[in-house]
LONUDREN-884050 format. One record per atom (N, C-alpha, C): residue number from 1; residue in three letters; chain; x, y, z. Coordinates in Angstrom, 2 decimals. Layout:
// residues N
(r NUM, ala, A, (X, Y, Z)),
...
END
This chain:
// residues 104
(r 1, met, A, (-38.91, -25.09, 21.55)),
(r 1, met, A, (-38.27, -23.80, 21.55)),
(r 1, met, A, (-37.58, -23.57, 22.89)),
(r 2, val, A, (-36.33, -23.21, 22.85)),
(r 2, val, A, (-35.55, -22.94, 24.05)),
(r 2, val, A, (-35.36, -21.44, 24.19)),
(r 3, val, A, (-35.73, -20.91, 25.34)),
(r 3, val, A, (-35.58, -19.49, 25.63)),
(r 3, val, A, (-34.20, -19.27, 26.23)),
(r 4, lys, A, (-33.42, -18.40, 25.63)),
(r 4, lys, A, (-32.06, -18.11, 26.12)),
(r 4, lys, A, (-32.09, -17.33, 27.43)),
(r 5, glu, A, (-32.92, -16.30, 27.49)),
(r 5, glu, A, (-33.04, -15.49, 28.70)),
(r 5, glu, A, (-34.49, -15.16, 28.95)),
(r 6, his, A, (-34.86, -15.16, 30.21)),
(r 6, his, A, (-36.21, -14.80, 30.61)),
(r 6, his, A, (-36.23, -13.29, 30.83)),
(r 7, pro, A, (-37.24, -12.59, 30.33)),
(r 7, pro, A, (-37.24, -11.13, 30.45)),
(r 7, pro, A, (-37.28, -10.62, 31.89)),
(r 8, ile, A, (-37.75, -11.45, 32.82)),
(r 8, ile, A, (-37.82, -11.03, 34.21)),
(r 8, ile, A, (-36.74, -11.74, 35.04)),
(r 9, leu, A, (-36.66, -13.05, 34.92)),
(r 9, leu, A, (-35.74, -13.82, 35.73)),
(r 9, leu, A, (-34.31, -13.78, 35.22)),
(r 10, glu, A, (-34.14, -13.48, 33.96)),
(r 10, glu, A, (-32.84, -13.36, 33.32)),
(r 10, glu, A, (-31.96, -14.60, 33.48)),
(r 11, met, A, (-32.56, -15.79, 33.55)),
(r 11, met, A, (-31.79, -17.02, 33.67)),
(r 11, met, A, (-31.32, -17.45, 32.29)),
(r 12, ser, A, (-30.06, -17.61, 32.14)),
(r 12, ser, A, (-29.48, -18.03, 30.88)),
(r 12, ser, A, (-29.40, -19.55, 30.82)),
(r 13, gln, A, (-29.52, -20.09, 29.63)),
(r 13, gln, A, (-29.35, -21.53, 29.44)),
(r 13, gln, A, (-27.91, -21.94, 29.76)),
(r 14, asp, A, (-27.01, -20.98, 29.83)),
(r 14, asp, A, (-25.61, -21.24, 30.14)),
(r 14, asp, A, (-25.33, -21.20, 31.65)),
(r 15, ala, A, (-26.39, -21.26, 32.45)),
(r 15, ala, A, (-26.22, -21.21, 33.90)),
(r 15, ala, A, (-25.37, -22.38, 34.38)),
(r 16, lys, A, (-24.73, -22.20, 35.51)),
(r 16, lys, A, (-23.88, -23.23, 36.11)),
(r 16, lys, A, (-24.71, -24.48, 36.43)),
(r 17, met, A, (-24.16, -25.64, 36.10)),
(r 17, met, A, (-24.81, -26.91, 36.40)),
(r 17, met, A, (-24.33, -27.38, 37.77)),
(r 18, val, A, (-25.27, -27.87, 38.58)),
(r 18, val, A, (-24.95, -28.37, 39.91)),
(r 18, val, A, (-25.53, -29.76, 40.08)),
(r 19, arg, A, (-24.96, -30.50, 41.02)),
(r 19, arg, A, (-25.42, -31.87, 41.28)),
(r 19, arg, A, (-26.39, -31.86, 42.46)),
(r 20, ile, A, (-27.55, -32.50, 42.27)),
(r 20, ile, A, (-28.50, -32.73, 43.35)),
(r 20, ile, A, (-28.79, -34.23, 43.38)),
(r 21, thr, A, (-29.40, -34.68, 44.45)),
(r 21, thr, A, (-29.79, -36.08, 44.55)),
(r 21, thr, A, (-31.29, -36.13, 44.77)),
(r 22, val, A, (-31.99, -36.90, 43.93)),
(r 22, val, A, (-33.44, -37.03, 44.03)),
(r 22, val, A, (-33.77, -38.51, 44.23)),
(r 23, asp, A, (-34.33, -38.83, 45.38)),
(r 23, asp, A, (-34.66, -40.21, 45.73)),
(r 23, asp, A, (-33.47, -41.15, 45.48)),
(r 24, gly, A, (-32.29, -40.67, 45.87)),
(r 24, gly, A, (-31.07, -41.47, 45.76)),
(r 24, gly, A, (-30.40, -41.43, 44.41)),
(r 25, arg, A, (-30.99, -40.75, 43.44)),
(r 25, arg, A, (-30.44, -40.68, 42.09)),
(r 25, arg, A, (-29.78, -39.32, 41.84)),
(r 26, pro, A, (-28.50, -39.30, 41.49)),
(r 26, pro, A, (-27.84, -38.02, 41.22)),
(r 26, pro, A, (-28.31, -37.42, 39.89)),
(r 27, leu, A, (-28.50, -36.11, 39.89)),
(r 27, leu, A, (-28.91, -35.39, 38.69)),
(r 27, leu, A, (-28.09, -34.11, 38.57)),
(r 28, met, A, (-27.83, -33.70, 37.35)),
(r 28, met, A, (-27.21, -32.41, 37.08)),
(r 28, met, A, (-28.31, -31.47, 36.58)),
(r 29, val, A, (-28.46, -30.33, 37.25)),
(r 29, val, A, (-29.50, -29.36, 36.90)),
(r 29, val, A, (-28.92, -27.95, 36.96)),
(r 30, arg, A, (-29.64, -26.99, 36.41)),
(r 30, arg, A, (-29.18, -25.61, 36.42)),
(r 30, arg, A, (-29.34, -24.99, 37.81)),
(r 31, glu, A, (-28.28, -24.40, 38.31)),
(r 31, glu, A, (-28.33, -23.71, 39.59)),
(r 31, glu, A, (-29.31, -22.55, 39.52)),
(r 32, gly, A, (-30.13, -22.41, 40.56)),
(r 32, gly, A, (-31.08, -21.32, 40.62)),
(r 32, gly, A, (-32.44, -21.63, 40.01)),
(r 33, gln, A, (-32.52, -22.68, 39.23)),
(r 33, gln, A, (-33.80, -23.10, 38.66)),
(r 33, gln, A, (-34.68, -23.61, 39.80)),
(r 34, met, A, (-35.98, -23.42, 39.71)),
(r 34, met, A, (-36.85, -23.94, 40.75)),
(r 34, met, A, (-36.78, -25.47, 40.74)),
(r 35, ile, A, (-36.79, -26.08, 41.92)),
(r 35, ile, A, (-36.67, -27.53, 42.02)),
(r 35, ile, A, (-37.70, -28.22, 41.15)),
(r 36, ala, A, (-38.96, -27.82, 41.25)),
(r 36, ala, A, (-40.03, -28.48, 40.50)),
(r 36, ala, A, (-39.77, -28.42, 39.00)),
(r 37, ala, A, (-39.30, -27.29, 38.51)),
(r 37, ala, A, (-39.01, -27.15, 37.08)),
(r 37, ala, A, (-37.86, -28.06, 36.66)),
(r 38, ala, A, (-36.83, -28.13, 37.50)),
(r 38, ala, A, (-35.69, -29.00, 37.20)),
(r 38, ala, A, (-36.12, -30.46, 37.14)),
(r 39, leu, A, (-37.00, -30.85, 38.05)),
(r 39, leu, A, (-37.47, -32.24, 38.06)),
(r 39, leu, A, (-38.35, -32.53, 36.85)),
(r 40, leu, A, (-39.23, -31.59, 36.52)),
(r 40, leu, A, (-40.07, -31.78, 35.33)),
(r 40, leu, A, (-39.21, -31.94, 34.08)),
(r 41, glu, A, (-38.16, -31.15, 34.00)),
(r 41, glu, A, (-37.24, -31.21, 32.87)),
(r 41, glu, A, (-36.59, -32.60, 32.74)),
(r 42, arg, A, (-36.46, -33.29, 33.87)),
(r 42, arg, A, (-35.87, -34.63, 33.90)),
(r 42, arg, A, (-36.92, -35.73, 33.88)),
(r 43, gly, A, (-38.20, -35.35, 33.68)),
(r 43, gly, A, (-39.28, -36.34, 33.58)),
(r 43, gly, A, (-39.85, -36.79, 34.91)),
(r 44, ile, A, (-39.48, -36.12, 36.00)),
(r 44, ile, A, (-40.02, -36.47, 37.32)),
(r 44, ile, A, (-41.25, -35.62, 37.57)),
(r 45, arg, A, (-42.40, -36.26, 37.61)),
(r 45, arg, A, (-43.67, -35.53, 37.73)),
(r 45, arg, A, (-44.36, -35.70, 39.08)),
(r 46, ile, A, (-43.92, -36.65, 39.88)),
(r 46, ile, A, (-44.55, -36.89, 41.19)),
(r 46, ile, A, (-43.64, -36.31, 42.27)),
(r 47, asn, A, (-44.22, -35.40, 43.07)),
(r 47, asn, A, (-43.47, -34.77, 44.16)),
(r 47, asn, A, (-43.81, -35.38, 45.51)),
(r 48, arg, A, (-45.04, -35.83, 45.65)),
(r 48, arg, A, (-45.47, -36.39, 46.92)),
(r 48, arg, A, (-46.64, -37.33, 46.70)),
(r 49, tyr, A, (-46.97, -38.06, 47.77)),
(r 49, tyr, A, (-48.16, -38.91, 47.80)),
(r 49, tyr, A, (-49.03, -38.46, 48.96)),
(r 50, thr, A, (-50.35, -38.43, 48.75)),
(r 50, thr, A, (-51.24, -37.99, 49.82)),
(r 50, thr, A, (-51.18, -38.98, 50.97)),
(r 51, gln, A, (-51.41, -38.47, 52.16)),
(r 51, gln, A, (-51.27, -39.28, 53.36)),
(r 51, gln, A, (-52.37, -40.33, 53.47)),
(r 52, lys, A, (-53.59, -39.96, 53.19)),
(r 52, lys, A, (-54.71, -40.87, 53.40)),
(r 52, lys, A, (-54.86, -41.92, 52.30)),
(r 53, arg, A, (-54.88, -41.48, 51.05)),
(r 53, arg, A, (-55.14, -42.39, 49.93)),
(r 53, arg, A, (-53.91, -42.78, 49.14)),
(r 54, arg, A, (-52.75, -42.19, 49.51)),
(r 54, arg, A, (-51.49, -42.49, 48.82)),
(r 54, arg, A, (-51.56, -42.15, 47.33)),
(r 55, glu, A, (-52.28, -41.08, 46.99)),
(r 55, glu, A, (-52.41, -40.65, 45.60)),
(r 55, glu, A, (-51.25, -39.73, 45.22)),
(r 56, pro, A, (-50.72, -39.85, 44.00)),
(r 56, pro, A, (-49.60, -39.01, 43.59)),
(r 56, pro, A, (-50.03, -37.57, 43.33)),
(r 57, arg, A, (-49.13, -36.66, 43.65)),
(r 57, arg, A, (-49.35, -35.24, 43.40)),
(r 57, arg, A, (-48.10, -34.65, 42.77)),
(r 58, gly, A, (-48.30, -33.63, 41.95)),
(r 58, gly, A, (-47.21, -32.92, 41.30)),
(r 58, gly, A, (-47.52, -31.44, 41.29)),
(r 59, ile, A, (-47.05, -30.76, 40.28)),
(r 59, ile, A, (-47.29, -29.32, 40.15)),
(r 59, ile, A, (-48.78, -29.05, 39.94)),
(r 60, phe, A, (-49.31, -28.10, 40.68)),
(r 60, phe, A, (-50.70, -27.67, 40.48)),
(r 60, phe, A, (-50.72, -26.17, 40.19)),
(r 61, cys, A, (-50.40, -25.36, 41.19)),
(r 61, cys, A, (-50.48, -23.92, 40.98)),
(r 61, cys, A, (-49.18, -23.34, 40.43)),
(r 62, gly, A, (-48.06, -23.88, 40.85)),
(r 62, gly, A, (-46.77, -23.41, 40.36)),
(r 62, gly, A, (-46.32, -22.06, 40.92)),
(r 63, ile, A, (-47.05, -21.52, 41.91)),
(r 63, ile, A, (-46.68, -20.22, 42.48)),
(r 63, ile, A, (-46.62, -20.24, 44.00)),
(r 64, gly, A, (-46.55, -21.43, 44.60)),
(r 64, gly, A, (-46.37, -21.54, 46.04)),
(r 64, gly, A, (-47.61, -21.38, 46.88)),
(r 65, gln, A, (-48.79, -21.40, 46.27)),
(r 65, gln, A, (-50.02, -21.21, 47.04)),
(r 65, gln, A, (-50.63, -22.52, 47.53)),
(r 66, cys, A, (-50.44, -23.61, 46.78)),
(r 66, cys, A, (-50.98, -24.90, 47.21)),
(r 66, cys, A, (-49.83, -25.72, 47.81)),
(r 67, thr, A, (-50.09, -26.97, 48.13)),
(r 67, thr, A, (-49.03, -27.81, 48.69)),
(r 67, thr, A, (-48.82, -29.07, 47.87)),
(r 68, asp, A, (-49.28, -29.09, 46.63)),
(r 68, asp, A, (-49.15, -30.30, 45.83)),
(r 68, asp, A, (-47.70, -30.62, 45.47)),
(r 69, cys, A, (-46.82, -29.64, 45.41)),
(r 69, cys, A, (-45.44, -29.87, 44.99)),
(r 69, cys, A, (-44.47, -30.08, 46.14)),
(r 70, val, A, (-44.97, -30.19, 47.38)),
(r 70, val, A, (-44.04, -30.29, 48.52)),
(r 70, val, A, (-43.23, -31.57, 48.47)),
(r 71, met, A, (-41.98, -31.44, 48.87)),
(r 71, met, A, (-41.06, -32.57, 48.94)),
(r 71, met, A, (-40.18, -32.38, 50.18)),
(r 72, ile, A, (-39.41, -33.40, 50.49)),
(r 72, ile, A, (-38.45, -33.30, 51.58)),
(r 72, ile, A, (-37.13, -32.83, 50.97)),
(r 73, val, A, (-36.66, -31.67, 51.39)),
(r 73, val, A, (-35.44, -31.08, 50.85)),
(r 73, val, A, (-34.43, -30.92, 51.99)),
(r 74, asp, A, (-33.30, -31.58, 51.85)),
(r 74, asp, A, (-32.25, -31.55, 52.88)),
(r 74, asp, A, (-32.82, -31.88, 54.26)),
(r 75, gly, A, (-33.70, -32.88, 54.31)),
(r 75, gly, A, (-34.27, -33.35, 55.57)),
(r 75, gly, A, (-35.47, -32.59, 56.07)),
(r 76, met, A, (-35.84, -31.49, 55.42)),
(r 76, met, A, (-36.97, -30.68, 55.85)),
(r 76, met, A, (-38.21, -31.02, 55.01)),
(r 77, pro, A, (-39.28, -31.53, 55.65)),
(r 77, pro, A, (-40.49, -31.85, 54.88)),
(r 77, pro, A, (-41.28, -30.59, 54.53)),
(r 78, asn, A, (-42.20, -30.75, 53.61)),
(r 78, asn, A, (-43.15, -29.71, 53.22)),
(r 78, asn, A, (-42.52, -28.49, 52.55)),
(r 79, val, A, (-41.42, -28.69, 51.84)),
(r 79, val, A, (-40.79, -27.60, 51.10)),
(r 79, val, A, (-41.51, -27.45, 49.76)),
(r 80, arg, A, (-41.99, -26.27, 49.48)),
(r 80, arg, A, (-42.70, -26.00, 48.21)),
(r 80, arg, A, (-41.67, -25.85, 47.10)),
(r 81, thr, A, (-41.57, -26.90, 46.30)),
(r 81, thr, A, (-40.50, -26.97, 45.30)),
(r 81, thr, A, (-40.71, -26.05, 44.11)),
(r 82, cys, A, (-41.91, -25.54, 43.92)),
(r 82, cys, A, (-42.14, -24.64, 42.79)),
(r 82, cys, A, (-41.56, -23.25, 43.03)),
(r 83, ile, A, (-41.22, -22.94, 44.29)),
(r 83, ile, A, (-40.67, -21.62, 44.60)),
(r 83, ile, A, (-39.32, -21.71, 45.32)),
(r 84, thr, A, (-38.74, -22.91, 45.34)),
(r 84, thr, A, (-37.45, -23.11, 46.01)),
(r 84, thr, A, (-36.37, -23.38, 44.97)),
(r 85, pro, A, (-35.35, -22.51, 44.88)),
(r 85, pro, A, (-34.31, -22.70, 43.88)),
(r 85, pro, A, (-33.33, -23.82, 44.21)),
(r 86, val, A, (-32.82, -24.43, 43.18)),
(r 86, val, A, (-31.84, -25.51, 43.30)),
(r 86, val, A, (-30.51, -24.94, 43.77)),
(r 87, lys, A, (-29.86, -25.68, 44.68)),
(r 87, lys, A, (-28.51, -25.34, 45.14)),
(r 87, lys, A, (-27.66, -26.60, 45.06)),
(r 88, glu, A, (-26.38, -26.41, 44.92)),
(r 88, glu, A, (-25.42, -27.51, 44.87)),
(r 88, glu, A, (-25.58, -28.44, 46.07)),
(r 89, gly, A, (-25.65, -29.75, 45.81)),
(r 89, gly, A, (-25.66, -30.75, 46.86)),
(r 89, gly, A, (-26.99, -31.03, 47.52)),
(r 90, met, A, (-28.07, -30.40, 47.06)),
(r 90, met, A, (-29.38, -30.64, 47.68)),
(r 90, met, A, (-29.74, -32.12, 47.61)),
(r 91, val, A, (-30.35, -32.59, 48.69)),
(r 91, val, A, (-30.87, -33.95, 48.73)),
(r 91, val, A, (-32.39, -33.83, 48.81)),
(r 92, ile, A, (-33.05, -34.33, 47.78)),
(r 92, ile, A, (-34.49, -34.17, 47.63)),
(r 92, ile, A, (-35.14, -35.54, 47.62)),
(r 93, lys, A, (-36.25, -35.65, 48.34)),
(r 93, lys, A, (-36.93, -36.94, 48.44)),
(r 93, lys, A, (-38.42, -36.76, 48.21)),
(r 94, thr, A, (-39.01, -37.69, 47.48)),
(r 94, thr, A, (-40.45, -37.68, 47.28)),
(r 94, thr, A, (-41.12, -37.83, 48.64)),
(r 95, gln, A, (-42.04, -36.94, 48.94)),
(r 95, gln, A, (-42.68, -36.95, 50.25)),
(r 95, gln, A, (-43.83, -37.94, 50.28)),
(r 96, gly, A, (-43.97, -38.66, 51.38)),
(r 96, gly, A, (-45.06, -39.61, 51.54)),
(r 96, gly, A, (-44.67, -41.02, 51.16)),
(r 97, met, A, (-43.38, -41.25, 50.90)),
(r 97, met, A, (-42.91, -42.59, 50.54)),
(r 97, met, A, (-42.89, -43.50, 51.77)),
(r 98, asp, A, (-42.62, -42.93, 52.92)),
(r 98, asp, A, (-42.58, -43.69, 54.16)),
(r 98, asp, A, (-43.81, -43.33, 55.00)),
(r 99, glu, A, (-44.33, -44.26, 55.73)),
(r 99, glu, A, (-45.53, -44.04, 56.55)),
(r 99, glu, A, (-45.34, -42.95, 57.62)),
(r 100, met, A, (-44.10, -42.77, 58.10)),
(r 100, met, A, (-43.87, -41.83, 59.18)),
(r 100, met, A, (-43.67, -40.40, 58.72)),
(r 101, glu, A, (-43.59, -40.16, 57.41)),
(r 101, glu, A, (-43.33, -38.81, 56.92)),
(r 101, glu, A, (-44.54, -37.90, 57.11)),
(r 102, val, A, (-44.27, -36.63, 57.27)),
(r 102, val, A, (-45.32, -35.64, 57.42)),
(r 102, val, A, (-45.78, -35.20, 56.04)),
(r 103, cys, A, (-47.04, -35.33, 55.76)),
(r 103, cys, A, (-47.63, -34.86, 54.50)),
(r 103, cys, A, (-48.72, -33.86, 54.80)),
(r 104, thr, A, (-48.95, -32.95, 53.87)),
(r 104, thr, A, (-50.03, -31.99, 54.06)),
(r 104, thr, A, (-51.20, -32.35, 53.18)),
END
């Protein structure tokens, strides 16, 4: 079932499509959609890897209270993707892929 408009967010399925890059792969997603939701819609479920055990993490709370969904967005680590809207040209990277990256 596809919802045309959200009663609170009022996001239409006809929203403008924008290009973002995720781990070097270009994607077209709806502008204003939360990054985590856009990635889930494209089948991307891993946002980061834990620093110590290198375990994958994705959406947990979905309201910005935990840090499971953090990713590197436009060079800034630890961005909570469940509460950060998509903008044209964003460069998003799975956090914890490199040993030197900051993970929480």
